[in-house]
N, C-alpha and C positions, 0 to 999 in steps of 0.2 A: 536493559538490555533490548528489549523489545523495541521500545521507540528511538534508540539509535540504530539499529539496523533500518527500521522504516524509514526512520531520515535519509539516510543514505541512500536507500534506493529510490525514495522521494526526487532524490538530486542529480540521478541519472543524466535524464531527459536533458535538464539545464547544462549539466557538463558537456552531454553530446553537441547541442547548439553552440556552445563556446567553443569548442574543438573544430567544429566547423567553420564558424566565423575567423577563427586563428590559422586554419590550414589554406585562406585564399582559394576557398573552393568556387568553383565559377557558375555551379548549376545551384546556388542559395537561391531560392525563391521566399518568399512571403510563407507561402503554406507550408512551409517548415516551422515557422513560428504557432501556426494552428495546430499542426502535429505534436509539438512538443507540450502545447497548454491542453491537449486532448488526452495524450500521456500521462501527464500529471494528475488530471482531475481521476484517469481511470483508475491509475495506480490509488490514489487516496480514498476515491469513494468504492469503488469495487473490492480491489484486494484487501485493504485494510477492513472493510466491512465483514468480508468473509473470514478472515484472521478472529477478529473480534467474537464472530458469533462461535466458531470453535472453539477457539479459548475460552470463553464464557461458559460453554455448555459442560466442557471437561472441568473446569472450577466448580461449577454447581453439583456435578456429582461426588466430586470429592469431598464437597462440604457436607452434600447429603450423607456419606459414606462416615465423616468424622461425627454427624449428631446422631447419627445412626435411625436415618428418616424414611420413609420410603415415600415416594411422589405418588398422591392420589390421581387416578385417572377419571374423567368425566364420560 
């Protein structure tokens, strides 16, 4: 389920540039393509990484509860 939602979010910038091309906008510049690439990279490497860190932490805590295991702090 998560992969599907993240894939949809990742497609939003591409959908936006396609809509801009189809609407015959006169203010289209090549910088828009760079912005779309930047948005895709930002979503891919920042937001997905933050989501992974949060979900992995909660998953590890659930596993710890199931195994009845305590974390050892150094």
